[in-house]
C-alpha positions as CSV (number, residue, x, y, z in Angstrom):
1,M,-27.2,-34.5,-38.4
2,R,-27.6,-32.3,-41.5
3,R,-31.1,-31.0,-41.8
4,S,-32.9,-29.8,-44.9
5,S,-35.2,-26.8,-44.9
6,V,-37.8,-29.2,-46.0
7,L,-36.6,-32.7,-45.0
8,I,-37.8,-35.4,-47.3
9,L,-37.0,-39.0,-46.3
10,A,-38.9,-41.7,-48.1
11,V,-38.9,-44.8,-45.9
12,C,-40.2,-48.3,-46.2
13,L,-43.4,-48.3,-44.1
14,V,-46.4,-50.7,-44.1
15,S,-49.4,-49.3,-46.0
16,Q,-51.8,-50.2,-48.8
17,L,-52.6,-49.3,-52.4
18,T,-54.6,-46.2,-52.4
19,F,-55.7,-44.5,-55.6
20,G,-55.5,-40.7,-55.6
21,A,-57.0,-38.0,-57.7
22,E,-55.8,-37.2,-61.2
23,N,-53.5,-34.2,-61.8
24,T,-52.0,-32.8,-64.9
25,V,-48.3,-33.7,-65.0
26,K,-45.5,-31.5,-66.2
27,D,-42.3,-32.7,-67.8
28,F,-39.4,-33.5,-65.4
29,S,-35.9,-34.7,-65.9
30,L,-33.5,-36.9,-63.8
31,P,-30.0,-38.2,-64.3
32,L,-29.8,-41.9,-65.3
33,A,-28.2,-44.2,-62.8
34,R,-26.4,-46.1,-65.6
35,D,-24.7,-43.2,-67.5
36,N,-24.7,-39.4,-67.9
37,S,-27.8,-39.1,-70.0
38,L,-31.1,-37.9,-68.7
39,I,-34.7,-39.2,-68.4
40,H,-37.3,-36.7,-69.7
41,L,-40.9,-37.6,-69.1
42,A,-41.7,-35.8,-72.4
43,D,-39.6,-38.4,-74.3
44,Y,-42.5,-40.8,-74.1
45,P,-45.4,-39.1,-76.1
46,G,-48.5,-41.2,-76.3
47,K,-47.2,-43.8,-73.9
48,V,-48.6,-44.9,-70.5
49,V,-45.8,-44.2,-68.0
50,L,-45.6,-46.0,-64.7
51,V,-43.2,-44.0,-62.4
52,N,-41.9,-46.4,-59.8
53,W,-40.4,-44.8,-56.6
54,W,-38.2,-47.5,-55.0
55,R,-35.2,-48.2,-52.9
56,T,-32.6,-51.0,-52.9
57,S,-32.8,-51.7,-49.2
58,C,-36.6,-51.8,-49.1
59,A,-37.9,-55.3,-48.7
60,W,-41.2,-54.3,-50.4
61,S,-39.3,-52.9,-53.4
62,Q,-37.4,-56.2,-53.6
63,K,-40.7,-58.1,-53.7
64,E,-42.3,-55.8,-56.2
65,S,-39.4,-55.7,-58.7
66,P,-39.9,-59.2,-60.2
67,R,-43.6,-58.4,-60.7
68,L,-42.8,-55.1,-62.4
69,V,-40.4,-57.0,-64.8
70,E,-43.2,-59.3,-65.8
71,L,-45.7,-56.4,-66.1
72,Y,-43.2,-54.7,-68.4
73,K,-42.7,-57.7,-70.6
74,Q,-46.5,-58.2,-70.9
75,Y,-47.5,-54.6,-71.8
76,R,-44.5,-52.7,-73.2
77,D,-45.5,-53.6,-76.8
78,K,-48.9,-52.2,-76.0
79,G,-47.5,-48.8,-75.0
80,L,-46.3,-49.2,-71.4
81,V,-43.1,-47.5,-70.2
82,I,-41.7,-47.8,-66.7
83,V,-39.5,-45.1,-65.3
84,G,-37.8,-46.0,-62.0
85,I,-36.6,-43.4,-59.6
86,S,-34.2,-44.6,-56.9
87,D,-34.7,-43.2,-53.4
88,D,-31.2,-44.5,-52.5
89,T,-28.9,-42.1,-50.7
90,A,-25.1,-41.8,-50.7
91,D,-24.6,-44.8,-48.4
92,T,-26.5,-47.2,-50.7
93,V,-26.5,-45.7,-54.2
94,A,-23.5,-47.8,-55.2
95,E,-25.8,-50.9,-54.9
96,V,-28.2,-49.7,-57.6
97,P,-26.4,-51.2,-60.7
98,A,-26.2,-54.6,-59.0
99,Y,-29.8,-54.4,-58.0
100,L,-30.9,-53.6,-61.6
101,G,-28.9,-56.6,-62.9
102,R,-30.1,-59.0,-60.2
103,Y,-33.8,-58.4,-61.1
104,G,-33.3,-57.9,-64.9
105,I,-34.5,-54.3,-64.9
106,T,-34.0,-52.8,-68.3
107,W,-36.2,-49.7,-68.1
108,P,-34.6,-46.3,-67.4
109,V,-33.8,-45.7,-63.7
110,G,-33.0,-42.2,-62.5
111,L,-31.3,-40.9,-59.3
112,N,-33.2,-38.6,-57.0
113,D,-31.8,-35.0,-57.5
114,Q,-34.2,-33.3,-55.0
115,A,-35.5,-31.1,-57.9
116,E,-38.8,-30.9,-59.7
117,F,-39.9,-34.5,-59.2
118,M,-39.6,-34.1,-55.5
119,R,-41.2,-30.6,-55.5
120,E,-44.1,-31.3,-57.8
121,I,-44.9,-35.0,-58.1
122,R,-43.7,-36.9,-55.0
123,P,-46.0,-34.9,-52.7
124,L,-49.0,-36.4,-54.6
125,G,-48.1,-39.6,-52.8
126,Q,-47.0,-40.7,-49.3
127,G,-43.3,-40.8,-50.0
128,D,-42.9,-44.4,-48.9
129,T,-41.4,-47.1,-51.1
130,P,-42.4,-48.7,-53.4
131,G,-44.8,-46.0,-54.5
132,N,-46.3,-45.9,-58.0
133,Y,-47.5,-43.0,-60.1
134,L,-49.4,-43.6,-63.4
135,V,-49.2,-41.1,-66.2
136,S,-51.9,-41.6,-68.8
137,R,-51.6,-41.0,-72.5
138,S,-53.5,-37.7,-72.0
139,G,-50.9,-36.5,-69.5
140,K,-52.9,-37.1,-66.3
141,I,-50.9,-38.5,-63.3
142,T,-52.5,-40.6,-60.6
143,Y,-50.8,-41.8,-57.4
144,L,-51.6,-45.5,-57.2
145,G,-50.2,-45.9,-53.8
146,L,-48.1,-48.6,-52.2
147,D,-47.9,-52.2,-53.4
148,R,-47.8,-54.2,-50.1
149,R,-50.7,-56.6,-49.9
150,P,-51.6,-59.6,-52.2
151,E,-54.7,-57.7,-53.3
152,D,-52.7,-54.6,-54.2
153,W,-51.0,-55.9,-57.3
154,P,-54.1,-56.7,-59.3
155,K,-55.4,-53.2,-58.7
156,L,-52.1,-51.7,-60.0
157,E,-52.2,-54.0,-63.1
158,E,-55.9,-53.1,-63.7
159,A,-55.0,-49.4,-63.6
160,V,-52.3,-50.0,-66.2
161,V,-54.7,-51.9,-68.5
162,R,-57.3,-49.2,-68.3
163,A,-54.8,-46.5,-69.1
164,L,-53.5,-48.5,-72.1
165,A,-57.0,-48.7,-73.5
166,E,-57.2,-45.0,-73.9
167,P,-56.7,-43.6,-77.4
168,V,-53.4,-42.0,-78.2
169,P,-53.8,-38.2,-78.4
170,A,-53.1,-36.4,-81.7
171,T,-50.5,-34.2,-80.1
172,P,-48.2,-35.0,-77.2
173,A,-49.9,-34.3,-73.9
174,V,-46.6,-33.7,-71.9
175,K,-44.7,-30.9,-73.4
176,A,-40.9,-30.7,-73.1
177,Q,-39.7,-28.3,-70.4
178,E,-39.2,-24.7,-71.4
179,L,-36.2,-23.5,-69.5
180,P,-36.6,-20.1,-67.9
181,R,-33.9,-17.5,-68.2
182,A,-31.7,-17.1,-65.2
183,P,-32.7,-14.1,-63.0
184,S,-30.4,-11.1,-63.0
185,L,-27.3,-11.3,-60.9
186,S,-25.2,-8.3,-59.8
187,L,-23.3,-8.7,-56.6
188,A,-19.9,-7.9,-55.2
189,D,-17.3,-10.6,-54.4
190,L,-15.4,-10.7,-51.1
191,Q,-12.9,-8.2,-52.4
192,G,-15.6,-5.8,-53.4
193,K,-15.3,-6.4,-57.2
194,P,-18.7,-6.3,-59.0
195,V,-19.8,-9.6,-60.6
196,T,-22.7,-10.0,-63.0
197,L,-24.3,-12.9,-64.8
198,A,-23.1,-11.4,-68.1
199,G,-19.6,-12.1,-67.0
200,F,-20.3,-15.9,-67.4
201,A,-21.9,-15.6,-70.8
202,G,-21.1,-18.5,-73.1
203,K,-20.1,-20.8,-70.2
204,P,-22.2,-23.3,-68.3
205,L,-22.6,-22.2,-64.7
206,V,-23.4,-23.6,-61.3
207,V,-24.7,-21.1,-58.8
208,N,-24.8,-22.2,-55.1
209,F,-26.5,-20.2,-52.4
210,F,-25.2,-21.1,-48.9
211,N,-24.4,-19.8,-45.5
212,A,-22.2,-21.0,-42.6
213,Q,-24.8,-23.5,-41.5
214,T,-25.4,-25.1,-44.9
215,C,-21.8,-24.8,-46.3
216,D,-21.2,-28.5,-45.6
217,W,-24.1,-29.6,-47.7
218,A,-22.3,-29.4,-50.9
219,G,-19.0,-27.5,-50.3
220,G,-16.8,-30.4,-51.1
221,V,-18.8,-31.4,-54.1
222,L,-18.7,-27.9,-55.6
223,S,-15.0,-27.5,-55.0
224,K,-14.4,-30.8,-56.8
225,L,-16.7,-29.7,-59.7
226,S,-14.7,-26.5,-60.1
227,T,-11.4,-28.4,-60.1
228,D,-12.5,-31.2,-62.3
229,Y,-14.7,-29.4,-64.8
230,G,-13.3,-25.8,-64.7
231,P,-10.6,-26.6,-67.3
232,R,-13.4,-27.8,-69.6
233,G,-15.4,-24.5,-69.3
234,L,-17.7,-25.1,-66.3
235,R,-17.9,-22.1,-63.9
236,V,-18.9,-22.3,-60.3
237,V,-19.9,-19.3,-58.2
238,G,-21.0,-19.3,-54.6
239,I,-23.4,-16.7,-53.0
240,D,-23.1,-16.4,-49.3
241,L,-26.3,-15.4,-47.5
242,F,-25.6,-12.9,-44.8
243,D,-22.5,-14.3,-43.1
244,D,-19.5,-12.1,-42.3
245,D,-16.4,-12.5,-44.4
246,A,-14.6,-14.6,-41.7
247,Q,-17.4,-17.2,-41.7
248,T,-17.4,-17.3,-45.5
249,K,-13.7,-17.7,-45.8
250,A,-13.7,-20.5,-43.2
251,C,-16.1,-22.4,-45.4
252,L,-13.9,-21.9,-48.5
253,A,-10.8,-22.9,-46.6
254,K,-12.4,-26.1,-45.3
255,Y,-13.0,-27.4,-48.8
256,N,-10.1,-25.7,-50.5
257,A,-12.5,-23.9,-52.7
258,H,-11.1,-21.4,-55.2
259,Y,-14.3,-20.4,-57.2
260,P,-15.6,-16.9,-56.7
261,V,-18.0,-16.2,-53.8
262,L,-20.3,-13.2,-53.8
263,R,-22.0,-11.4,-50.9
264,G,-25.7,-12.2,-51.3
265,D,-28.7,-10.0,-50.6
266,Q,-32.3,-10.6,-50.0
267,A,-33.4,-9.4,-53.4
268,T,-31.1,-11.9,-55.2
269,Q,-32.1,-14.7,-52.8
270,M,-35.8,-14.1,-53.6
271,A,-35.3,-13.6,-57.3
272,W,-33.5,-16.9,-57.6
273,I,-34.8,-19.2,-54.9
274,G,-38.2,-17.6,-54.4
275,D,-38.0,-18.2,-50.7
276,S,-35.9,-17.5,-47.6
277,K,-34.1,-20.8,-47.9
278,A,-30.5,-20.8,-46.8
279,W,-29.3,-23.3,-49.5
280,A,-30.0,-23.8,-53.2
281,T,-28.1,-24.9,-56.3
282,F,-28.8,-23.9,-59.9
283,F,-27.4,-25.3,-63.1
284,V,-27.4,-22.7,-65.8
285,T,-26.8,-23.3,-69.5
286,A,-24.2,-21.5,-71.5
287,D,-27.0,-19.3,-73.0
288,G,-28.2,-18.3,-69.6
289,K,-31.2,-20.6,-68.9
290,V,-31.9,-22.4,-65.7
291,F,-31.6,-26.1,-66.5
292,K,-32.0,-27.4,-63.0
293,K,-33.2,-25.8,-59.7
294,I,-32.5,-27.7,-56.5
295,V,-33.6,-26.0,-53.3
296,D,-33.4,-28.9,-50.8
297,S,-30.9,-31.4,-49.6
298,I,-31.0,-34.4,-47.2
299,D,-28.6,-36.4,-45.1
300,N,-26.4,-38.5,-47.3
301,G,-27.8,-36.8,-50.3
302,L,-26.6,-37.5,-53.9
303,E,-25.0,-34.2,-54.7
304,G,-21.8,-35.9,-55.6
305,P,-23.0,-38.2,-58.4
306,V,-25.9,-36.0,-59.4
307,F,-23.9,-32.8,-59.7
308,S,-21.2,-34.4,-61.8
309,K,-23.7,-35.9,-64.1
310,Y,-25.3,-32.5,-64.6
311,A,-21.9,-30.9,-65.2
312,E,-21.2,-33.5,-67.9
313,Y,-24.6,-32.9,-69.5
314,L,-24.2,-29.1,-69.6
315,L,-20.7,-29.4,-71.1
316,T,-21.7,-31.9,-73.8
317,T,-25.2,-30.9,-74.6
318,H,-25.7,-27.2,-74.1
């Protein structure tokens, strides 16, 4: 079984609605399940946003969805927005469109990309489905817990009503993400040729850190990205972390990968990842800013659909 350096599996377990402390929320983005556009939390200034963490195969999510549809109908004209985030993995993600149609879900639903939502917001809750996070008009986020018992639903609705009663702030509380500049990059490839970040200037770039143990996590996906999107200008570069050349070449041969691979060092690993993790993927805009930082992966992860959506976004937007 493939293991993540921080394994995050949201499962459907019995619990109850538990209100947590308020925290100030930052903007996050996710790829929409329905098309190649993105959800940005900052796109809903002055709104009350209910972030619903759910899964197609979870019986509790299936019971909750009709109630959410009615809640949305009742309060959307008063300022309620619902943003769904699917916890489905590669073995069930194809069922998401049918699920949305079956329950009449019209609000935006994103796919879990293992990025900033999982790093910064999901830990506020328990990780189980269906979990709900309420973002107030003033940008405070509260974990509302799990909707499992008959008495849980009125508590969730009451929290929404209280949040809607708050005044709309004069300025947006959730600011759009400011993309950081990509760290410096100056490494040699397997032939000893120096490669720098400047060599990719003007082209959107995918940077994947890996080693022999994590090569399989996205090797096939990245090879396909390079083949499918390379002619349109997307560049892919791999950075092997501390393997010998034979191990690196074995990974490339396994997935028929033809993108450049560099010999990584600890300084570059720490500058980009900020940790000693042995796998990470970065999507970098054509002007050299980190659009997406993904430092974890899970069994049956969504690298395939998510990475292709981000490739399309970078090529058509940045």
